[in-house]
SEDREN-15983 format. One record per residue: residue number from 0; residue in one letter; x, y, z of N, C-alpha, C in turn. Coordinates in steps of 0.05 Angstrom, whole numbers, padded with zeros to 5 digits. Each point is the difference from the previous one (the first is absolute). Example, Ala and Ser with C-alpha at 12.3 -4.5 7.8 and 13.67 -1.06 7.14 Angstrom:
<rs>
  nr rest n.east n.north   n.up ca.east ca.north  ca.up c.east c.north   c.up
   0    A  00264  -00114  00156  -00018    00024  00000  00018   00024  00000
   1    S -00007   00021 -00014   00016    00024  00001 -00015   00022  00014
</rs>
This chain:
<rs>
  nr rest n.east n.north   n.up ca.east ca.north  ca.up c.east c.north   c.up
   0    M  00758   00199 -00213  -00026   -00004  00012 -00008   00025  00016
   1    K -00025   00008 -00002  -00009    00023  00016 -00002  -00007  00029
   2    P  00005   00019  00018  -00001   -00005  00029 -00028  -00010  00008
   3    A  00000  -00019  00019  -00025   -00013  00009 -00018   00019  00015
   4    W  00011   00022  00011  -00017    00017  00016 -00014   00022 -00016
   5    L -00004  -00005 -00026  -00016    00018 -00016 -00027   00004  00014
   6    F -00009   00025  00001  -00024    00006  00015 -00025  -00009 -00017
   7    L -00011  -00023  00007  -00023   -00009 -00015 -00024   00018  00005
   8    G -00001   00013  00024  -00022    00018  00005  00000   00023 -00020
   9    A  00024   00010 -00006   00001    00022 -00020 -00010  -00010 -00027
  10    L  00006  -00025 -00006  -00009   -00011 -00025 -00030  -00002 -00001
  11    L -00011  -00007  00023  -00029   -00003  00001 -00014   00027 -00001
  12    I  00013   00021  00010  -00011    00027 -00004 -00002   00007 -00029
  13    L  00022  -00006 -00014   00000    00004 -00029 -00021  -00017 -00013
  14    A -00003  -00025  00009  -00020   -00018 -00011 -00028   00011  00003
  15    S -00006   00012  00023  -00027    00010  00005 -00007   00023 -00018
  16    Q  00020   00013 -00011  -00006    00023 -00018 -00005  -00010 -00029
  17    L  00007  -00025 -00006  -00003   -00011 -00027 -00027  -00013 -00002
  18    T -00021   00017 -00003  -00027   -00011  00000 -00006  -00017 -00024
  19    Q  00015   00004 -00021  -00006   -00015 -00024  00019  -00024 -00003
  20    A  00014  -00007  00021   00020   -00022 -00001 -00014  -00026 -00008
  21    Q  00013  -00014 -00018  -00010   -00026 -00009  00017  -00022  00012
  22    D -00013  -00023  00006   00015   -00023  00011  00019  -00011 -00020
  23    P  00026  -00001  00006   00019   -00013 -00019 -00002  -00030  00003
  24    S  00015  -00014 -00016   00001   -00029  00003  00020  -00006  00023
  25    W -00011  -00004  00024   00017   -00004  00023  00016  -00025 -00002
  26    P  00025   00001  00010   00016   -00025  00002 -00011  -00018  00022
  27    A  00009  -00024  00000  -00011   -00020  00019  00002   00009  00029
  28    N  00023   00012  00008   00003    00008  00028 -00019   00022  00008
  29    I -00006   00019 -00017  -00019    00021  00006 -00028  -00011  00001
  30    K -00006  -00019 -00017  -00026   -00013  00001 -00004  -00015  00026
  31    R  00021  -00013  00010  -00002   -00014  00026 -00004   00020  00022
  32    L  00014   00023 -00001  -00003    00020  00020 -00029   00010  00000
  33    W -00011   00005 -00023  -00028    00009 -00002 -00019  -00022  00012
  34    E  00004  -00025 -00008  -00018   -00021  00009  00001  -00002  00031
  35    A  00024   00002  00011   00002   -00001  00030 -00013   00024  00012
  36    T  00003   00023 -00012  -00012    00025  00011 -00030  -00003 -00001
  37    E -00011  -00009 -00022  -00029   -00003 -00003 -00011  -00020  00019
  38    R  00015  -00023  00003  -00010   -00021  00018  00000   00010  00029
  39    H  00021   00013  00009   00001    00010  00027 -00021   00022  00005
  40    A -00005   00016 -00020  -00019    00022  00002 -00028  -00012  00004
  41    R -00007  -00020 -00016  -00026   -00011  00001 -00005  -00016  00026
  42    I  00020  -00016  00008  -00004   -00018  00023  00006   00014  00026
  43    T  00022   00014  00002   00009    00010  00026 -00006   00029  00005
  44    M -00002   00015 -00021  -00003    00029  00004 -00027   00010 -00010
  45    Q -00020  -00017  00000  -00027    00007 -00008 -00001   00016 -00026
  46    E  00014  -00011 -00020   00000    00010 -00027  00011   00029 -00002
  47    E  00017   00007  00018   00012    00027 -00001  00025  -00002 -00017
  48    L  00001   00014 -00023   00023    00000 -00018  00013   00027 -00001
  49    V -00017   00021 -00001   00011    00027 -00005 -00020   00020  00010
  50    T  00010   00023  00010  -00017    00023  00008  00010   00024 -00016
  51    E -00009   00023  00008   00009    00024 -00014  00030   00005  00003
  52    S  00011  -00009  00022   00028    00007  00005  00018  -00024  00006
  53    E -00010  -00025 -00002   00017   -00022  00006 -00007  -00024 -00017
  54    I  00020  -00018 -00003  -00003   -00024 -00016  00009  -00024  00017
  55    V -00013  -00022 -00003   00007   -00024  00014  00018  -00017 -00018
  56    V  00023  -00010  00012   00018   -00017 -00015  00006  -00024  00018
  57    A -00001  -00024 -00011   00004   -00024  00016  00029  -00003  00009
  58    G  00003  -00009  00024   00026   -00009  00009  00003  -00030 -00007
  59    F  00021  -00013  00010   00002   -00028 -00004 -00019  -00014  00020
  60    D -00004  -00026 -00003  -00014   -00015  00020  00018  -00002  00024
  61    R -00008  -00017  00020   00015   -00001  00025  00029  -00010 -00004
  62    T  00003  -00017 -00021   00027   -00009 -00007  00005   00005 -00029
  63    L  00025   00001 -00008   00007    00004 -00028 -00002  -00026 -00015
  64    D -00010   00003 -00025  -00001   -00023 -00018  00010   00008 -00027
  65    R  00012  -00018 -00015   00010    00006 -00026 -00023   00011 -00018
  66    G  00006   00021 -00014  -00021    00013 -00017 -00016   00021  00014
  67    G  00003   00002  00027  -00015    00020  00015  00009   00028 -00007
  68    V -00019   00018  00000   00006    00029 -00005 -00014   00016  00021
  69    G  00014   00019  00012  -00013    00016  00021  00014   00026  00006
  70    L -00014   00017  00015   00010    00026  00009  00016  -00004  00025
  71    V  00024   00014  00001   00018   -00003  00023  00004   00028  00012
  72    F  00002   00001  00027   00004    00026  00014  00029   00007  00003
  73    K  00015  -00019  00010   00028    00007  00005  00017  -00026  00001
  74    I  00026   00004  00000   00019   -00023  00002  00021   00007  00021
  75    K  00010  -00021  00013   00022    00003  00018  00024  -00016 -00012
  76    V  00021   00014 -00007   00021   -00013 -00015  00019  -00016  00018
  77    D  00004  -00025 -00008   00021   -00016  00013  00027   00004 -00013
  78    Q  00000  -00002 -00026   00026    00003 -00015 -00005   00009 -00028
  79    V  00015   00021 -00008  -00001    00009 -00027  00020  -00018 -00016
  80    I -00009  -00014 -00020   00017   -00019 -00015  00015   00015 -00022
  81    D -00015   00015 -00016   00011    00016 -00022 -00020   00021 -00007
  82    E  00003   00012 -00023  -00017    00023 -00008 -00029  -00008 -00004
  83    E -00006  -00026 -00005  -00027   -00008 -00006 -00009  -00024  00017
  84    N  00014  -00006  00021  -00008   -00023  00017  00006   00006  00029
  85    L -00018  -00009  00018   00004    00002  00028 -00017  -00020  00015
  86    R  00008  -00006  00025  -00016   -00016  00017 -00013   00018  00021
  87    A -00026  -00004  00004  -00014    00018  00018 -00026  -00012  00010
  88    D -00011   00011  00022  -00026   -00007  00009 -00021   00016 -00016
  89    L -00017  -00013 -00014  -00021    00013 -00015 -00025   00002  00017
  90    M -00011   00024  00002  -00022    00005  00019 -00025   00010 -00016
  91    W -00023  -00014  00005  -00024    00007 -00014 -00024  -00003  00020
  92    V -00023   00008 -00010  -00025   -00003  00016 -00019  -00018 -00014
  93    Y -00011  -00019  00014  -00020   -00018 -00011 -00028   00009  00009
  94    P -00020   00001 -00017   00001   -00009 -00028  00005   00023 -00020
  95    A -00003   00025  00009   00004    00022 -00019  00005   00025  00016
  96    A  00008   00021 -00015   00006    00026  00012 -00012   00022 -00016
  97    Y  00000   00024  00011  -00011    00023 -00013  00023   00019 -00008
  98    I -00002   00012 -00023   00018    00021 -00008 -00016   00025 -00004
  99    N  00006   00021  00016  -00013    00025 -00003  00012   00015 -00024
 100    T -00016   00005 -00020   00010    00011 -00025  00005   00030  00003
 101    N -00007   00012  00022   00005    00029  00004  00025   00004  00017
 102    T  00003  -00016  00022   00022    00004  00018  00023  -00020 -00004
 103    D -00005  -00021 -00016   00021   -00020 -00005  00004  -00018  00024
 104    E -00017   00001  00020   00002   -00017  00023 -00010  -00029 -00006
 105    T  00013  -00019  00011  -00009   -00028 -00001 -00008  -00008  00028
 106    Y -00024  -00012  00003  -00009   -00008  00026 -00019  -00023 -00003
 107    H -00008  -00012  00023  -00018   -00022  00000 -00021   00003  00022
 108    R -00021  -00015 -00001  -00022    00001  00019 -00005  -00028  00011
 109    M  00011  -00006  00023  -00005   -00025  00014  00009  -00025 -00016
 110    E  00021   00003 -00016   00010   -00024 -00014  00025  -00010  00015
 111    I  00011  -00021 -00010   00022   -00014  00015  00027   00005 -00014
 112    G  00019   00008  00016   00027    00004 -00011  00015  -00026 -00002
 113    S  00015  -00003 -00022   00016   -00024 -00004  00028   00007 -00011
 114    S  00019  -00017  00004   00027    00005 -00011  00014  -00026 -00005
 115    E  00020   00001 -00018   00015   -00024 -00005  00027   00008 -00011
 116    N  00021  -00015  00007   00026    00006 -00010  00002  -00011 -00028
 117    V  00008   00017 -00019   00000   -00008 -00028  00025   00011 -00014
 118    W  00003  -00009 -00024   00021    00010 -00018 -00014   00019 -00019
 119    L  00008   00026  00000  -00014    00020 -00016  00017   00007 -00025
 120    E -00014   00001 -00022   00012    00010 -00025 -00011   00028 -00005
 121    M  00017   00020  00006  -00009    00028 -00002  00025   00017  00002
 122    S -00003   00025 -00006   00022    00019  00002  00007   00003  00030
 123    T  00026  -00002  00006   00009    00004  00028  00013   00027  00004
 124    R -00004   00018 -00018   00012    00027  00002 -00008   00013  00026
 125    D  00020   00011  00014  -00003    00014  00026 -00008  -00019  00023
 126    M  00001  -00026 -00004  -00007   -00018  00021  00025  -00011  00013
 127    V -00002  -00005  00027   00023   -00011  00015 -00010  -00023  00017
 128    D  00019  -00018  00008  -00007   -00022  00017 -00012   00010  00026
 129    G -00022  -00013  00009  -00013    00008  00026 -00020   00023 -00003
 130    G -00001   00012 -00024  -00019    00022 -00003 -00029  -00009 -00004
 131    T -00018   00017  00008  -00029   -00004 -00004 -00010   00021 -00019
 132    Y -00014  -00008 -00021  -00009    00018 -00021 -00030  -00003 -00004
 133    S -00015   00022  00004  -00029    00001 -00004 -00006   00009 -00028
 134    F -00022  -00010 -00011  -00009    00008 -00027 -00025   00016  00003
 135    R  00002   00026 -00002  -00024    00017  00000 -00016  -00007 -00025
 136    G -00026  -00006  00005  -00016   -00008 -00022  00003  -00030 -00006
 137    G  00018  -00013  00014   00005   -00028 -00004  00016  -00006 -00025
 138    S  00008  -00025 -00003   00014   -00009 -00023 -00010  -00029 -00006
 139    V -00002  -00007 -00025  -00010   -00026 -00008  00023  -00019 -00005
 140    F -00002  -00024  00011   00020   -00021 -00005 -00014  -00026 -00009
 141    E  00015  -00016 -00016  -00009   -00025 -00009  00019  -00022  00009
 142    V -00011  -00022  00011   00016   -00023  00008  00005  -00017 -00025
 143    T  00026  -00002 -00008   00007   -00013 -00025  00011  -00028  00004
 144    G  00007  -00008  00025   00011   -00026  00005  00014  -00002  00026
 145    T  00021  -00016  00002   00015   -00003  00025  00030   00001 -00007
 146    K  00016   00006  00020   00029    00001 -00004  00013  -00013  00024
 147    T  00021  -00015 -00004   00015   -00012  00022  00028   00012  00000
 148    Y  00008   00009  00024   00027    00011  00003  00013  -00011  00025
 149    K  00026   00003  00002   00015   -00011  00022  00002   00020  00023
 150    T -00001  -00009  00024   00004    00016  00024  00020  -00014  00018
 151    A  00008   00013  00022   00019   -00012  00018 -00011  -00025  00013
 152    L -00027  -00002  00001  -00013   -00023  00012 -00009  -00021 -00020
 153    G  00007   00005 -00026  -00008   -00019 -00021 -00016   00015 -00021
 154    S -00013  -00015 -00018  -00015    00012 -00021 -00028   00008  00009
 155    K -00011   00020 -00013  -00027    00010  00007 -00015   00006 -00026
 156    T -00025  -00007 -00001  -00017    00004 -00023 -00022   00020  00007
 157    V -00003   00021 -00016  -00020    00021  00004 -00014   00006 -00026
 158    H -00023   00013  00003  -00014    00009 -00024  00015   00023 -00013
 159    V -00003   00002 -00027   00011    00022 -00015 -00024   00019 -00008
 160    A  00002   00025  00007  -00020    00020 -00007  00012   00021 -00017
 161    K -00014   00007 -00022   00010    00019 -00019 -00018   00025  00000
 162    W  00013   00023  00001  -00015    00025 -00001 -00014   00003 -00027
 163    V -00025   00008  00000  -00016    00003 -00024 -00005   00029 -00006
 164    D  00006   00009 -00024  -00005    00028 -00008 -00030   00003 -00005
 165    F -00014   00011  00020  -00029    00003 -00001 -00009   00024 -00016
 166    K  00019   00018 -00006  -00006    00026 -00013 -00017  -00003 -00025
 167    P  00007  -00018 -00019  -00015   -00002 -00025 -00030  -00009  00004
 168    Y -00006  -00011  00024  -00026   -00011  00004 -00016   00014  00021
 169    A  00011   00021  00012  -00013    00014  00022 -00027   00012 -00009
 170    A  00000   00013 -00023  -00024    00014 -00009 -00022  -00020 -00005
 171    S  00006  -00022 -00015  -00021   -00019 -00007 -00009  -00016  00025
 172    F  00018  -00004  00019  -00006   -00014  00025 -00021   00016  00015
 173    L  00005   00026  00003  -00018    00017  00014 -00027   00002 -00015
 174    A  00002   00003 -00026  -00025    00002 -00016 -00017  -00025  00002
 175    R  00014  -00023 -00001  -00015   -00025  00003 -00012  -00003  00028
 176    S  00014   00009  00020  -00011    00000  00027 -00026   00015  00002
 177    R  00000   00024 -00012  -00024    00016  00000 -00023  -00013 -00016
 178    E  00007  -00012 -00023  -00020   -00013 -00016 -00012  -00024  00016
 179    R  00017  -00015  00013  -00009   -00024  00014 -00018   00007  00023
 180    K  00008   00022  00014  -00017    00009  00022 -00027   00008 -00010
 181    A -00001   00015 -00023  -00026    00007 -00011 -00016  -00024 -00008
 182    E  00013  -00020 -00011  -00014   -00025 -00007 -00011  -00013  00025
 183    W  00015  -00001  00022  -00010   -00012  00025 -00024   00016  00011
 184    E  00002   00026 -00002  -00023    00016  00010 -00025  -00005 -00017
 185    A  00004  -00002 -00026  -00023   -00007 -00017 -00011  -00028  00006
 186    E  00019  -00018  00006  -00008   -00027  00007 -00016  -00001  00026
 187    K  00008   00016  00019  -00015    00002  00025 -00028   00009 -00005
 188    V -00004   00020 -00017  -00026    00010 -00006 -00017  -00022 -00013
 189    R  00012  -00014 -00020  -00014   -00022 -00013 -00008  -00021  00020
 190    L  00019  -00007  00018  -00006   -00021  00020 -00022   00009  00019
 191    K  00000   00026  00007  -00020    00010  00018 -00027  -00001 -00014
 192    D -00001   00009 -00025  -00025   -00002 -00015 -00010  -00029 -00003
 193    A  00019  -00018 -00006  -00007   -00028 -00002 -00010  -00011  00026
 194    E  00013   00009  00022  -00008   -00009  00027 -00029   00009  00006
 195    E -00006   00025 -00007  -00027    00010  00005 -00020  -00015 -00017
 196    A  00008  -00005 -00026  -00018   -00015 -00017 -00005  -00028  00010
 197    A  00022  -00012  00011  -00002   -00027  00011 -00019  -00001  00025
 198    K  00002   00022  00016  -00017    00001  00024 -00029   00002 -00008
 199    I -00006   00017 -00021  -00027    00003 -00010 -00011  -00026 -00011
 200    A  00018  -00013 -00016  -00008   -00026 -00012 -00005  -00021  00022
 201    E  00017   00000  00021  -00004   -00019  00022 -00026   00006  00015
 202    A -00006   00026  00004  -00024    00007  00014 -00025  -00008 -00017
 203    N  00002   00005 -00026  -00023   -00008 -00018 -00003  -00030  00000
 204    L  00022  -00015  00000  -00001   -00029  00000 -00013  -00010  00026
 205    A  00008   00012  00022  -00012   -00008  00026 -00030   00006  00001
 206    K -00007   00023 -00012  -00028    00007 -00001 -00016  -00019 -00017
 207    E  00013  -00008 -00023  -00014   -00019 -00018 -00002  -00027  00013
 208    E  00020  -00009  00015  -00001   -00026  00013 -00022   00000  00021
 209    A -00002   00023  00015  -00021    00002  00020 -00028   00000 -00013
 210    R -00002   00013 -00023  -00026    00000 -00014 -00007  -00028 -00010
 211    N  00020  -00014 -00010  -00005   -00028 -00010 -00008  -00018  00023
 212    Q  00011   00005  00024  -00008   -00016  00023 -00029   00005  00008
 213    I -00008   00025 -00002  -00028    00006  00007 -00019  -00012 -00021
 214    I  00008   00002 -00026  -00017   -00011 -00021 -00002  -00031  00004
 215    A  00022  -00012  00008  -00001   -00029  00005 -00020  -00007  00023
 216    K -00001   00017  00020  -00019   -00005  00022 -00029   00005 -00008
 217    L -00004   00018 -00019  -00027    00006 -00009 -00010  -00020 -00021
 218    T  00018  -00017 -00009  -00008   -00020 -00020 -00005  -00026  00014
 219    R -00024  -00012 -00007  -00008   -00025  00013 -00022  -00013 -00017
 220    T -00008  -00023  00009  -00022   -00013 -00014 -00026   00008  00015
 221    W -00017   00014 -00014  -00025    00010  00011 -00023  -00020 -00006
 222    R -00017  -00005  00021  -00022   -00019 -00004 -00026   00013  00011
 223    D -00022  -00009 -00013  -00026    00010  00010 -00010  -00019  00022
 224    K -00024   00007  00011  -00011   -00016  00022 -00005  -00028 -00007
 225    T -00008  -00005 -00026  -00007   -00027 -00008  00024  -00017 -00006
 226    L  00023   00013 -00002   00026   -00013 -00006  00000  -00012 -00028
 227    K -00020   00008 -00016  -00002   -00009 -00028  00015   00019 -00019
 228    F  00004   00025  00010   00015    00020 -00017  00026   00007  00014
 229    S  00021   00001 -00015   00026    00008  00010  00016   00014 -00022
 230    V  00018   00018  00008   00016    00014 -00019  00026   00008  00013
 231    D  00023  -00003 -00014   00025    00009  00010  00004   00029 -00009
 232    A  00002   00018  00019   00001    00029 -00008  00011   00017  00022
 233    Q  00007   00024 -00007   00010    00020  00019 -00021   00020  00007
 234    L -00003   00005  00026  -00019    00021  00009  00012   00027 -00006
 235    T -00014   00016 -00016   00010    00026 -00009 -00016   00023  00011
 236    A -00025  -00004  00008  -00016    00022  00010 -00023  -00010  00017
 237    I -00009   00016  00019  -00024   -00005  00017 -00017   00024 -00001
 238    D -00025  -00004 -00008  -00019    00023 -00001 -00015   00000  00026
 239    P  00005   00021  00017  -00013    00000  00027 -00030   00005 -00001
 240    V -00010   00010 -00023  -00028    00006 -00002 -00016  -00024 -00009
 241    T  00009  -00013 -00021  -00015   -00022 -00012  00008  -00027  00012
 242    G  00024   00000  00013   00010   -00025  00011  00012  -00018 -00021
 243    E  00005   00010 -00023   00011   -00016 -00021  00031   00001  00001
 244    I  00012  -00022 -00008   00029    00000 -00002  00008  -00004 -00030
 245    T  00023   00010 -00007   00010   -00003 -00027  00023  -00020  00002
 246    L -00001  -00020 -00017   00021   -00020 -00001  00013   00000 -00028
 247    K  00026  -00001  00000   00015   -00001 -00026  00011  -00028 -00004
 248    K -00009  -00012 -00022   00009   -00027 -00006  00027  -00001 -00013
 249    K  00011  -00023 -00003   00027   -00003 -00011  00002   00010 -00029
 250    D -00022  -00002 -00015   00000    00010 -00027 -00003   00030 -00003
 251    G -00002   00014  00023  -00002    00029  00000 -00028   00010  00001
 252    S -00020  -00017 -00005  -00028    00009  00002 -00009   00002  00029
 253    S -00021   00016  00004  -00010    00005  00027 -00029  -00009  00002
 254    I -00008  -00008  00024  -00028   -00007  00005 -00009   00013  00026
 255    L -00026   00004  00002  -00012    00011  00025 -00015  -00021  00014
 256    L  00003  -00001  00027  -00015   -00018  00017 -00010   00014  00024
 257    K -00025  -00009  00009  -00011    00011  00025  00014  -00015  00023
 258    T  00008   00016  00020   00015   -00011  00022 -00017  -00022  00014
 259    Y -00026   00005  00004  -00017   -00019  00015 -00002  -00027 -00014
 260    M  00007  -00001 -00027  -00003   -00025 -00014  00025  -00018  00005
 261    L  00021   00011  00012   00024   -00016  00004 -00002  -00018  00024
 262    Q  00016  -00021  00000   00001   -00017  00024  00012   00016  00023
 263    K -00005  -00008  00025   00008    00015  00023  00030   00007  00002
 264    P  00019  -00019 -00006   00028    00007  00002  00008   00023 -00019
 265    D -00013   00001 -00024   00006    00021 -00019 -00012   00027  00009
 266    R -00025  -00002  00012  -00013    00024  00011  00017   00012  00022
 267    D  00010  -00017  00018   00017    00009  00022  00026   00012 -00011
 268    F  00011  -00012 -00020   00025    00010 -00012 -00005   00029 -00011
 269    V -00022   00004 -00014  -00006    00027 -00011 -00002   00020  00022
 270    V -00014  -00006  00021  -00005    00019  00022  00025   00004  00018
 271    K  00013  -00021  00007   00021    00002  00020  00028   00004 -00012
 272    V  00004  -00009 -00024   00027    00002 -00012  00001   00016 -00026
 273    G -00019  -00005 -00017   00001    00012 -00027  00000   00030  00001
 274    K -00016   00013  00017  -00001    00029  00000  00027   00012  00007
 275    E  00013  -00011  00020   00027    00011  00008  00021  -00005 -00022
 276    L -00001  -00023 -00012   00019   -00006 -00022 -00003   00019 -00023
 277    L -00026   00005 -00008  -00005    00018 -00022  00009   00028  00007
 278    K -00003   00008  00025   00009    00027  00008  00030   00002 -00002
 279    S  00014  -00021  00008   00030    00000 -00002  00009   00000 -00029
 280    L -00015  -00015 -00017   00007   -00002 -00028 -00003   00026 -00015
 281    N -00019   00017  00009  -00006    00025 -00014  00015   00024  00012
 282    Q  00017  -00005  00020   00015    00023  00012  00022   00009 -00019
</rs>
């Protein structure tokens, strides 16, 4: 097994140079790593996945769960069991961390550090009991289950985490991060355009509702002085010279009436209300 402290940052530098890299068929654990990275980027990190010099990779959640995959910073060894097994404190940052593809540094911005004592399946070459080992560029681990072992105080059950060789997927992971970020940026533009269109539509709807309210106020039953003639219609115009009003009936036809021929309530409506309503309607 290759040593767990392979520099993933160096792999990502190589990945950034492979502009034509195609996404391979990712195994389930890499797919879960991507899903967690995307989820944390969208919810917690304001859709930040990748910049010119750094990539975001998800850590584990606050606690380890079977099937979880995440980026780890360092381990503190309790006991080296054999060449491919050890007990150690696994240390990561929730929800995600940054790998600088130029300097190979791994760092975080206001996230929460977590750790848990686990059984690790990885190369133990050059490791000793009590040692602390940092992973420049981070290292990816997958929680594969639990293991129970005996101690002086009795049996103890811990999670089992296995080192994942990220190298074959580094290029496509970085490429997909860039693609997804571009998709989100395009989505933001579409949403902004849609929001502006919605605002215009809302304003037009409000204007139309206000217009309909005015039309409703201008529509009434008009009667002459004798009360023998009446018509349901909308006041559409007032001629200040001739004193005639134009009324639009429900069938769309229009009629002209002299104001002085109307009953007093209708005459008062034309003079005191109708003029202002027509002015508002034509603005």
